[in-house]
Every structure is written in structure tokens, then in C-alpha cells.
Short mmCIF file of the C-alpha atoms (twelve columns), coordinates in Angstrom:
data_MODEL
# 
_entry.id   MODEL 
# 
loop_
_atom_site.group_PDB 
_atom_site.id 
_atom_site.type_symbol 
_atom_site.label_atom_id 
_atom_site.label_alt_id 
_atom_site.label_comp_id 
_atom_site.label_asym_id 
_atom_site.label_seq_id 
_atom_site.Cartn_x 
_atom_site.Cartn_y 
_atom_site.Cartn_z 
_atom_site.pdbx_PDB_model_num 
ATOM 1   C CA . MET A 1   -0.376 0.145   0.520   1 
ATOM 2   C CA . LYS A 2   1.150  3.280   -0.504  1 
ATOM 3   C CA . ILE A 3   1.467  6.050   2.144   1 
ATOM 4   C CA . THR A 4   1.077  9.983   0.608   1 
ATOM 5   C CA . GLN A 5   2.453  12.506  2.753   1 
ATOM 6   C CA . ASP A 6   0.941  16.157  2.908   1 
ATOM 7   C CA . THR A 7   4.406  18.051  2.273   1 
ATOM 8   C CA . GLY A 8   2.563  21.432  1.140   1 
ATOM 9   C CA . ALA A 9   0.631  21.249  4.584   1 
ATOM 10  C CA . LEU A 10  1.921  23.591  7.453   1 
ATOM 11  C CA . ALA A 11  4.366  21.963  9.513   1 
ATOM 12  C CA . PHE A 12  2.434  22.552  12.601  1 
ATOM 13  C CA . ASP A 13  -0.724 22.691  11.353  1 
ATOM 14  C CA . SER A 14  -3.485 20.446  13.586  1 
ATOM 15  C CA . HIS A 15  -4.979 19.033  10.631  1 
ATOM 16  C CA . SER A 16  -1.718 18.006  9.754   1 
ATOM 17  C CA . LEU A 17  -0.382 16.590  12.830  1 
ATOM 18  C CA . ASP A 18  -3.737 14.167  13.580  1 
ATOM 19  C CA . LYS A 19  -3.440 12.563  9.867   1 
ATOM 20  C CA . LEU A 20  -0.039 12.291  10.005  1 
ATOM 21  C CA . LYS A 21  -0.698 9.926   13.645  1 
ATOM 22  C CA . ARG A 22  -3.138 8.097   12.164  1 
ATOM 23  C CA . GLU A 23  -1.196 7.048   9.224   1 
ATOM 24  C CA . ALA A 24  2.072  6.366   11.306  1 
ATOM 25  C CA . ALA A 25  -0.452 4.218   14.150  1 
ATOM 26  C CA . ARG A 26  -1.449 1.917   10.656  1 
ATOM 27  C CA . HIS A 27  2.477  2.087   8.936   1 
ATOM 28  C CA . PRO A 28  5.395  3.027   12.146  1 
ATOM 29  C CA . ARG A 29  7.739  1.948   9.478   1 
ATOM 30  C CA . GLN A 30  6.688  4.192   6.668   1 
ATOM 31  C CA . GLN A 31  5.852  7.496   8.275   1 
ATOM 32  C CA . ALA A 32  8.995  7.282   10.584  1 
ATOM 33  C CA . MET A 33  10.695 9.677   8.530   1 
ATOM 34  C CA . ALA A 34  7.808  11.987  8.662   1 
ATOM 35  C CA . VAL A 35  7.122  12.010  12.097  1 
ATOM 36  C CA . ALA A 36  10.764 12.938  12.132  1 
ATOM 37  C CA . ARG A 37  10.403 15.534  9.940   1 
ATOM 38  C CA . GLN A 38  7.627  16.680  12.123  1 
ATOM 39  C CA . LEU A 39  8.801  16.923  15.464  1 
ATOM 40  C CA . GLU A 40  12.739 18.111  14.163  1 
ATOM 41  C CA . GLY A 41  10.583 21.082  12.665  1 
ATOM 42  C CA . VAL A 42  8.683  21.765  16.216  1 
ATOM 43  C CA . PHE A 43  11.935 21.555  18.179  1 
ATOM 44  C CA . LEU A 44  13.550 23.955  15.109  1 
ATOM 45  C CA . GLN A 45  10.452 26.507  15.765  1 
ATOM 46  C CA . MET A 46  11.229 26.989  19.274  1 
ATOM 47  C CA . MET A 47  15.405 27.293  19.300  1 
ATOM 48  C CA . LEU A 48  13.960 30.119  16.873  1 
ATOM 49  C CA . LYS A 49  11.751 31.554  19.253  1 
ATOM 50  C CA . SER A 50  14.354 31.610  22.532  1 
ATOM 51  C CA . MET A 51  16.390 32.581  20.473  1 
ATOM 52  C CA . ARG A 52  14.161 35.775  20.122  1 
ATOM 53  C CA . GLN A 53  13.197 35.994  23.387  1 
ATOM 54  C CA . THR A 54  17.248 35.831  24.245  1 
ATOM 55  C CA . LEU A 55  17.630 39.773  22.989  1 
ATOM 56  C CA . PRO A 56  16.355 42.522  25.300  1 
ATOM 57  C CA . GLY A 57  13.231 43.510  22.223  1 
ATOM 58  C CA . ASP A 58  13.241 43.405  19.351  1 
ATOM 59  C CA . THR A 59  13.125 47.402  17.780  1 
ATOM 60  C CA . LEU A 60  12.412 46.727  14.256  1 
ATOM 61  C CA . SER A 61  9.155  44.475  14.418  1 
ATOM 62  C CA . GLY A 62  7.862  45.741  18.059  1 
ATOM 63  C CA . SER A 63  3.989  45.926  16.904  1 
ATOM 64  C CA . SER A 64  1.493  43.090  17.174  1 
ATOM 65  C CA . PRO A 65  0.954  42.721  13.163  1 
ATOM 66  C CA . SER A 66  5.215  42.363  13.003  1 
ATOM 67  C CA . ARG A 67  5.312  39.627  15.869  1 
ATOM 68  C CA . LEU A 68  2.501  37.742  13.772  1 
ATOM 69  C CA . PHE A 69  4.607  38.011  10.820  1 
ATOM 70  C CA . THR A 70  7.745  36.903  12.692  1 
ATOM 71  C CA . SER A 71  5.921  34.217  14.418  1 
ATOM 72  C CA . LEU A 72  5.133  32.595  10.528  1 
ATOM 73  C CA . TYR A 73  7.970  33.614  9.471   1 
ATOM 74  C CA . ASP A 74  10.049 31.540  11.834  1 
ATOM 75  C CA . GLU A 75  7.198  28.353  10.874  1 
ATOM 76  C CA . GLN A 76  8.078  28.938  6.989   1 
ATOM 77  C CA . ILE A 77  11.825 28.374  7.871   1 
ATOM 78  C CA . ALA A 78  11.135 26.246  10.143  1 
ATOM 79  C CA . ARG A 79  8.965  23.989  6.988   1 
ATOM 80  C CA . GLN A 80  11.044 24.471  4.114   1 
ATOM 81  C CA . ASN A 81  13.846 22.970  5.458   1 
ATOM 82  C CA . GLY A 82  11.671 19.547  7.060   1 
ATOM 83  C CA . GLU A 83  11.349 19.549  3.245   1 
ATOM 84  C CA . ARG A 84  14.540 20.697  1.921   1 
ATOM 85  C CA . GLY A 85  15.814 18.114  4.643   1 
ATOM 86  C CA . LEU A 86  18.557 21.201  5.735   1 
ATOM 87  C CA . GLY A 87  17.193 20.558  9.261   1 
ATOM 88  C CA . LEU A 88  19.471 20.642  11.755  1 
ATOM 89  C CA . GLY A 89  20.572 16.822  11.272  1 
ATOM 90  C CA . LEU A 90  18.293 15.484  14.189  1 
ATOM 91  C CA . ALA A 91  15.262 13.663  11.809  1 
ATOM 92  C CA . LYS A 92  16.886 10.145  11.014  1 
ATOM 93  C CA . LEU A 93  18.151 9.697   14.842  1 
ATOM 94  C CA . ILE A 94  14.270 9.864   16.019  1 
ATOM 95  C CA . ALA A 95  13.392 8.408   13.121  1 
ATOM 96  C CA . GLN A 96  15.824 5.426   13.987  1 
ATOM 97  C CA . GLN A 97  14.671 5.431   17.014  1 
ATOM 98  C CA . MET A 98  11.067 5.084   15.997  1 
ATOM 99  C CA . GLN A 99  12.018 2.176   14.439  1 
ATOM 100 C CA . PRO A 100 11.049 -1.264  16.200  1 
ATOM 101 C CA . ALA A 101 13.699 -2.456  17.752  1 
ATOM 102 C CA . VAL A 102 16.129 -5.986  16.169  1 
ATOM 103 C CA . ALA A 103 16.472 -9.142  18.148  1 
ATOM 104 C CA . PRO A 104 20.150 -9.138  18.862  1 
ATOM 105 C CA . ASP A 105 22.764 -11.234 16.273  1 
ATOM 106 C CA . GLU A 106 23.326 -14.350 17.203  1 
ATOM 107 C CA . GLN A 107 27.190 -14.434 16.850  1 
ATOM 108 C CA . ALA A 108 27.320 -11.256 18.709  1 
ATOM 109 C CA . GLY A 109 30.655 -10.750 20.737  1 
ATOM 110 C CA . THR A 110 32.012 -13.500 18.879  1 
ATOM 111 C CA . ARG A 111 33.366 -12.359 16.116  1 
ATOM 112 C CA . PRO A 112 35.136 -8.900  15.784  1 
ATOM 113 C CA . MET A 113 33.010 -6.241  14.401  1 
ATOM 114 C CA . PRO A 114 33.836 -4.257  10.891  1 
ATOM 115 C CA . LEU A 115 35.044 -1.008  10.796  1 
ATOM 116 C CA . GLY A 116 33.724 1.318   7.782   1 
ATOM 117 C CA . PRO A 117 35.605 4.497   6.765   1 
ATOM 118 C CA . LEU A 118 32.098 6.571   6.988   1 
ATOM 119 C CA . ARG A 119 33.686 9.656   9.080   1 
ATOM 120 C CA . VAL A 120 30.614 12.709  10.095  1 
ATOM 121 C CA . PRO A 121 31.508 16.230  10.173  1 
ATOM 122 C CA . VAL A 122 30.337 17.276  13.637  1 
ATOM 123 C CA . GLN A 123 28.669 21.106  13.738  1 
ATOM 124 C CA . PRO A 124 27.538 22.380  17.000  1 
ATOM 125 C CA . PRO A 125 24.630 24.051  16.721  1 
ATOM 126 C CA . ALA A 126 25.137 27.380  16.822  1 
ATOM 127 C CA . ALA A 127 26.701 26.724  13.521  1 
ATOM 128 C CA . VAL A 128 24.197 24.413  12.181  1 
ATOM 129 C CA . LEU A 129 21.463 26.769  12.606  1 
ATOM 130 C CA . ARG A 130 22.927 29.805  11.445  1 
ATOM 131 C CA . ASP A 131 23.934 27.352  8.057   1 
ATOM 132 C CA . THR A 132 19.626 26.901  8.338   1 
ATOM 133 C CA . LEU A 133 19.034 30.569  8.504   1 
ATOM 134 C CA . ARG A 134 21.161 31.459  5.615   1 
ATOM 135 C CA . GLN A 135 20.140 29.310  3.371   1 
ATOM 136 C CA . VAL A 136 16.624 30.201  3.907   1 
ATOM 137 C CA . ILE A 137 17.053 33.866  3.793   1 
ATOM 138 C CA . PRO A 138 18.627 35.539  1.174   1 
ATOM 139 C CA . ALA A 139 22.160 37.686  1.304   1 
ATOM 140 C CA . LEU A 140 21.091 40.754  1.230   1 
ATOM 141 C CA . PRO A 141 24.423 43.947  1.971   1 
ATOM 142 C CA . GLN A 142 25.894 44.228  4.784   1 
ATOM 143 C CA . PRO A 143 24.336 47.525  6.990   1 
ATOM 144 C CA . THR A 144 26.706 50.023  7.048   1 
ATOM 145 C CA . ALA A 145 27.734 52.601  10.337  1 
ATOM 146 C CA . ALA A 146 25.052 55.420  8.117   1 
ATOM 147 C CA . MET A 147 22.348 52.847  7.536   1 
ATOM 148 C CA . THR A 148 22.663 52.117  10.862  1 
ATOM 149 C CA . SER A 149 22.532 55.386  12.601  1 
ATOM 150 C CA . PHE A 150 19.628 56.869  10.164  1 
ATOM 151 C CA . LEU A 151 17.459 54.099  11.436  1 
ATOM 152 C CA . ASN A 152 18.235 55.142  15.627  1 
ATOM 153 C CA . ARG A 153 17.122 58.585  14.428  1 
ATOM 154 C CA . ILE A 154 13.635 57.413  13.026  1 
ATOM 155 C CA . ARG A 155 13.167 54.470  14.386  1 
ATOM 156 C CA . GLN A 156 10.784 55.266  17.935  1 
ATOM 157 C CA . PRO A 157 8.577  58.396  16.094  1 
ATOM 158 C CA . ALA A 158 8.536  56.383  13.022  1 
ATOM 159 C CA . GLN A 159 7.243  53.662  16.525  1 
ATOM 160 C CA . GLN A 160 5.055  56.262  17.822  1 
ATOM 161 C CA . ILE A 161 3.018  56.560  14.372  1 
ATOM 162 C CA . SER A 162 2.672  53.479  12.987  1 
ATOM 163 C CA . ALA A 163 0.393  52.235  16.703  1 
ATOM 164 C CA . ARG A 164 -1.961 56.073  16.105  1 
ATOM 165 C CA . SER A 165 -2.471 55.621  12.256  1 
ATOM 166 C CA . GLY A 166 -2.156 52.002  11.529  1 
ATOM 167 C CA . ILE A 167 0.795  52.329  9.048   1 
ATOM 168 C CA . PRO A 168 2.970  48.668  8.846   1 
ATOM 169 C CA . HIS A 169 6.574  50.542  11.287  1 
ATOM 170 C CA . GLN A 170 8.164  48.637  8.380   1 
ATOM 171 C CA . LEU A 171 6.981  50.223  5.558   1 
ATOM 172 C CA . ILE A 172 7.214  54.194  7.119   1 
ATOM 173 C CA . LEU A 173 10.724 52.935  7.308   1 
ATOM 174 C CA . ALA A 174 11.783 51.558  4.331   1 
ATOM 175 C CA . GLN A 175 9.513  54.284  2.826   1 
ATOM 176 C CA . ALA A 176 12.107 56.603  4.142   1 
ATOM 177 C CA . ALA A 177 14.907 54.088  3.285   1 
ATOM 178 C CA . LEU A 178 14.515 54.216  -0.223  1 
ATOM 179 C CA . GLU A 179 12.811 57.898  0.010   1 
ATOM 180 C CA . SER A 180 16.149 59.554  1.089   1 
ATOM 181 C CA . GLY A 181 18.915 57.389  0.608   1 
ATOM 182 C CA . TRP A 182 19.212 56.087  3.628   1 
ATOM 183 C CA . GLY A 183 19.203 60.100  4.900   1 
ATOM 184 C CA . GLN A 184 22.416 61.038  2.724   1 
ATOM 185 C CA . ARG A 185 20.403 62.024  -0.266  1 
ATOM 186 C CA . GLN A 186 17.949 64.011  0.996   1 
ATOM 187 C CA . ILE A 187 16.303 66.595  -1.066  1 
ATOM 188 C CA . LEU A 188 18.144 70.116  0.199   1 
ATOM 189 C CA . ARG A 189 16.425 73.509  0.431   1 
ATOM 190 C CA . ARG A 190 17.306 76.765  -1.398  1 
ATOM 191 C CA . ASP A 191 20.605 77.372  0.745   1 
ATOM 192 C CA . GLY A 192 21.436 73.392  1.362   1 
ATOM 193 C CA . GLN A 193 20.554 72.598  4.138   1 
ATOM 194 C CA . PRO A 194 17.943 69.279  4.408   1 
ATOM 195 C CA . SER A 195 14.399 69.687  3.891   1 
ATOM 196 C CA . PHE A 196 13.751 66.390  6.064   1 
ATOM 197 C CA . ASN A 197 11.370 65.689  3.417   1 
ATOM 198 C CA . LEU A 198 11.494 61.003  3.859   1 
ATOM 199 C CA . PHE A 199 9.437  60.269  2.089   1 
ATOM 200 C CA . GLY A 200 9.404  62.622  -1.464  1 
ATOM 201 C CA . ILE A 201 5.692  64.576  -0.125  1 
ATOM 202 C CA . LYS A 202 5.673  67.299  -3.184  1 
ATOM 203 C CA . ALA A 203 4.006  70.776  -1.973  1 
ATOM 204 C CA . GLY A 204 0.351  71.220  -3.849  1 
ATOM 205 C CA . ALA A 205 -1.482 73.891  -3.911  1 
ATOM 206 C CA . HIS A 206 -2.881 73.103  -0.510  1 
ATOM 207 C CA . TRP A 207 0.080  73.401  1.005   1 
ATOM 208 C CA . GLN A 208 0.823  76.491  3.297   1 
ATOM 209 C CA . GLY A 209 3.933  76.149  4.653   1 
ATOM 210 C CA . GLU A 210 8.185  76.164  3.330   1 
ATOM 211 C CA . THR A 211 8.768  74.816  -0.445  1 
ATOM 212 C CA . THR A 212 12.069 73.950  -2.052  1 
ATOM 213 C CA . ALA A 213 12.077 72.961  -5.942  1 
ATOM 214 C CA . ILE A 214 14.240 70.054  -7.658  1 
ATOM 215 C CA . MET A 215 14.841 68.269  -10.561 1 
ATOM 216 C CA . THR A 216 12.727 64.560  -10.056 1 
ATOM 217 C CA . THR A 217 11.811 61.779  -12.619 1 
ATOM 218 C CA . GLU A 218 8.483  60.705  -13.020 1 
ATOM 219 C CA . TYR A 219 6.916  57.959  -15.109 1 
ATOM 220 C CA . HIS A 220 4.665  59.262  -17.896 1 
ATOM 221 C CA . GLN A 221 3.307  55.369  -19.378 1 
ATOM 222 C CA . GLY A 222 6.445  53.676  -18.065 1 
ATOM 223 C CA . ILE A 223 9.195  55.487  -19.387 1 
ATOM 224 C CA . PRO A 224 11.363 58.356  -17.179 1 
ATOM 225 C CA . GLU A 225 11.259 61.559  -17.206 1 
ATOM 226 C CA . LYS A 226 13.468 64.347  -15.806 1 
ATOM 227 C CA . ARG A 227 11.002 67.458  -14.715 1 
ATOM 228 C CA . ARG A 228 11.585 69.884  -11.658 1 
ATOM 229 C CA . ASP A 229 9.000  70.133  -8.792  1 
ATOM 230 C CA . SER A 230 8.425  71.625  -5.644  1 
ATOM 231 C CA . PHE A 231 8.552  69.561  -2.520  1 
ATOM 232 C CA . ARG A 232 7.634  70.408  1.462   1 
ATOM 233 C CA . VAL A 233 9.856  71.342  3.181   1 
ATOM 234 C CA . TYR A 234 9.595  70.680  7.434   1 
ATOM 235 C CA . HIS A 235 12.341 71.015  10.289  1 
ATOM 236 C CA . SER A 236 12.999 67.939  11.690  1 
ATOM 237 C CA . TYR A 237 12.286 64.341  10.453  1 
ATOM 238 C CA . ARG A 238 9.282  63.963  13.363  1 
ATOM 239 C CA . GLU A 239 7.270  66.830  11.662  1 
ATOM 240 C CA . ALA A 240 8.088  64.985  8.270   1 
ATOM 241 C CA . LEU A 241 6.947  61.554  9.651   1 
ATOM 242 C CA . GLU A 242 3.723  63.345  11.290  1 
ATOM 243 C CA . ASP A 243 2.834  64.844  7.652   1 
ATOM 244 C CA . TYR A 244 3.968  61.669  5.823   1 
ATOM 245 C CA . ALA A 245 0.911  60.462  8.282   1 
ATOM 246 C CA . ARG A 246 -2.094 62.710  8.249   1 
ATOM 247 C CA . LEU A 247 -1.459 62.061  4.240   1 
ATOM 248 C CA . ILE A 248 -2.149 58.115  4.507   1 
ATOM 249 C CA . THR A 249 -5.012 58.317  6.968   1 
ATOM 250 C CA . GLU A 250 -6.708 60.770  5.983   1 
ATOM 251 C CA . ASN A 251 -6.824 60.305  1.937   1 
ATOM 252 C CA . PRO A 252 -9.703 57.865  1.511   1 
ATOM 253 C CA . ARG A 253 -7.491 56.005  -1.653  1 
ATOM 254 C CA . TYR A 254 -5.078 55.111  0.821   1 
ATOM 255 C CA . ARG A 255 -7.273 53.607  3.060   1 
ATOM 256 C CA . ALA A 256 -5.880 49.353  2.059   1 
ATOM 257 C CA . VAL A 257 -2.188 50.683  3.141   1 
ATOM 258 C CA . THR A 258 -2.862 51.183  7.317   1 
ATOM 259 C CA . GLY A 259 -5.112 48.466  6.892   1 
ATOM 260 C CA . ALA A 260 -2.491 46.111  5.797   1 
ATOM 261 C CA . VAL A 261 -1.564 42.941  7.708   1 
ATOM 262 C CA . THR A 262 1.764  43.406  6.675   1 
ATOM 263 C CA . ALA A 263 4.380  45.299  5.784   1 
ATOM 264 C CA . GLU A 264 4.954  44.187  1.963   1 
ATOM 265 C CA . SER A 265 0.427  44.061  1.459   1 
ATOM 266 C CA . ALA A 266 0.717  47.981  2.764   1 
ATOM 267 C CA . ALA A 267 3.645  48.613  0.557   1 
ATOM 268 C CA . HIS A 268 1.787  46.732  -2.795  1 
ATOM 269 C CA . ALA A 269 -1.600 48.999  -1.732  1 
ATOM 270 C CA . LEU A 270 0.900  52.230  -1.576  1 
ATOM 271 C CA . GLN A 271 1.264  52.267  -5.355  1 
ATOM 272 C CA . LYS A 272 -2.225 50.350  -6.676  1 
ATOM 273 C CA . ALA A 273 -3.005 53.642  -4.942  1 
ATOM 274 C CA . GLY A 274 -0.966 55.832  -6.697  1 
ATOM 275 C CA . TYR A 275 1.855  57.535  -3.986  1 
ATOM 276 C CA . ALA A 276 4.497  57.215  -7.064  1 
ATOM 277 C CA . SER A 277 4.689  56.978  -10.619 1 
ATOM 278 C CA . ASP A 278 7.893  54.628  -10.574 1 
ATOM 279 C CA . PRO A 279 6.195  50.971  -11.885 1 
ATOM 280 C CA . ALA A 280 8.854  49.600  -9.529  1 
ATOM 281 C CA . TYR A 281 7.685  51.689  -6.625  1 
ATOM 282 C CA . ALA A 282 6.647  48.477  -4.395  1 
ATOM 283 C CA . LYS A 283 8.842  46.141  -5.753  1 
ATOM 284 C CA . LYS A 284 12.454 48.504  -4.535  1 
ATOM 285 C CA . LEU A 285 10.622 49.224  -1.176  1 
ATOM 286 C CA . ILE A 286 9.754  45.054  -0.304  1 
ATOM 287 C CA . THR A 287 13.904 44.678  -1.016  1 
ATOM 288 C CA . VAL A 288 14.304 47.872  1.387   1 
ATOM 289 C CA . ILE A 289 11.463 45.584  3.818   1 
ATOM 290 C CA . ARG A 290 13.113 42.294  3.436   1 
ATOM 291 C CA . GLN A 291 17.005 44.272  4.653   1 
ATOM 292 C CA . LEU A 292 15.389 45.249  7.637   1 
ATOM 293 C CA . GLN A 293 14.256 41.727  8.425   1 
ATOM 294 C CA . THR A 294 17.307 40.771  7.870   1 
ATOM 295 C CA . MET A 295 19.405 43.029  9.606   1 
ATOM 296 C CA . SER A 296 16.974 42.554  12.700  1 
ATOM 297 C CA . VAL A 297 17.662 38.157  12.202  1 
ATOM 298 C CA . GLN A 298 21.387 38.852  11.764  1 
ATOM 299 C CA . ALA A 299 21.117 41.371  14.823  1 
ATOM 300 C CA . VAL A 300 19.227 37.676  16.559  1 
ATOM 301 C CA . SER A 301 22.164 35.602  15.333  1 
ATOM 302 C CA . ALA A 302 24.714 37.250  16.761  1 
ATOM 303 C CA . ASP A 303 24.277 36.300  19.941  1 
ATOM 304 C CA . LEU A 304 23.287 32.431  19.207  1 
ATOM 305 C CA . SER A 305 26.312 31.937  21.509  1 
ATOM 306 C CA . ASN A 306 23.642 32.538  24.431  1 
ATOM 307 C CA . LEU A 307 21.382 29.767  23.816  1 
ATOM 308 C CA . PHE A 308 23.608 26.953  24.270  1 
# 
């Protein structure tokens, strides 16, 4: 009888586990490896959860939606590693322990046991977990000192505005980083001073504050064109963040942004609402969001030695 394994289901889905339990009871030998991979997946997710809890606080993912995303992301890591056979190396050992005991050899102890040439390299658990994270998380450029300094300046007000407005805070950080080149390519005033316009917000007919005009790139039917345009001027990053939040929350066309469950879906909603003319705007935002997430994971994996 052929036994099928539902490896496409979520690693910890209750229906999948119940089905696997029934199959394992009927066919213990055939289902031993599937059960072992499930157990290894649960153990890996527990390790990831413990790893995150060792930190004093993940400042890039403090909101409830972000914690939910992180939990689902950890589950995805555990599930994918089980499917690809890239786990911690415990599944095979667990499966062997689950097999029925073999009757002892009648000639055991009466002849020498042959030694094979097999040598198994042993990695410490921390190294195994780091390798697992590198296989699942895409490699992105290492953060520079300027990037870290920029995030430190706007992270706290961005989180506060996210909590009030419903805009995912990672979207706020990613958009500010993308539009300003991580604070290195800010829109300047006429006297060369920074405008603190982190989000490339144009002045418009209703803007009563100070403005500055610069050359910018706009896309018309997918073709980039250079044009001179007027942009808003602020006196601090917080003022820019507050104005950005008003723009998103008070304009009905951005309603899907504040209602998005993840920063990635909010990025798609932002582009669909027409925030920018660049047809690749959402894709660029998601790339920065992934980089922010990777920077958070790197901060965690750098402290893995405390787990063992």
C-alpha cells in the first residue's frame, strides 16, 4: 500500500498532524521519517522563538502584526527546512529511535565488528542554526554605519506613528530609507540645508508651508522623464513623519495601506493607490523591507552563543 505524505501543509497545522498521527499508527515504518521531520520542525521553531526571547527587545518588530509575521516567518523556516531535508540533522536519528527493536545477533560478541570508513562531520548547534538561517533568508548587503545611524534616528517616532495610524512601521522605515537614500540623498532647501522630506512629498496647491524646487524623475507610461517640481520643507524628521501619517490616513485612496496585515502588502497597496509613478516602486520597497528584516535576524543570530 502506498502512503502519501502531505508535506505541502503547514508544519504545525493541527489537521496535518492528526492525519500524520493516524498514518503513523497504521504504518509506523513507512511514516517514521515524516513524523521525525515534524518533531524536528517543532524543535527548530522552539529554538528560533528562544533565540528571539534572549534579546532585550526587537525594536524593528515590536507591533502585534509584526510579531505575528515573525512567528509565521519562523514557522515557514522550520517547514521549508523539513521539506528540503536541510534540518538540524535530528530527523534521521529520531526516525531510527522510532523503529521497532531488532532481535540481537546470535553471533554478537563472538567475532570482531568491522569498522567502515564513514566519518560524520560534527557542527556545533549554533553553527547549524546559522547555516539554516542563511539558506532560508536571502543574502543582502551588510548594513553600514550610516544606515544604522539613520534607523536609530527615526525608529522610535516611526513606531509611535505606526501605533497611532495603523501604517506598518517597517513600511514607514523602508519608504523613508528608499526615498532619502538612508538619509544620504535628502531633498535640500535653496540654501543647501536639509528639508527633512523623507518621503518625497510634493508641495501641491494646498500646502501652506515652505517649499523647495528640485529636479526629479517621473514615469509616464513606464518611461522615466526628468522634470523640476516643488516639494514640502520640514524642520525635523518627526514633523515629516507626522505629515506623512496625515497624508496616508486622511486620504481615502490609501485606506488599504492602513488596513494591511504585513508591510509587504502595504507596499503593494501604496503603489496601487498611486503614491509614486515608478512601476517598480512596490518591488523596491519590499527589497528594503526584506533588508530590514534580515538586519533584525542578523542581530539575533549574532547572539546565538547564549542559547547553548
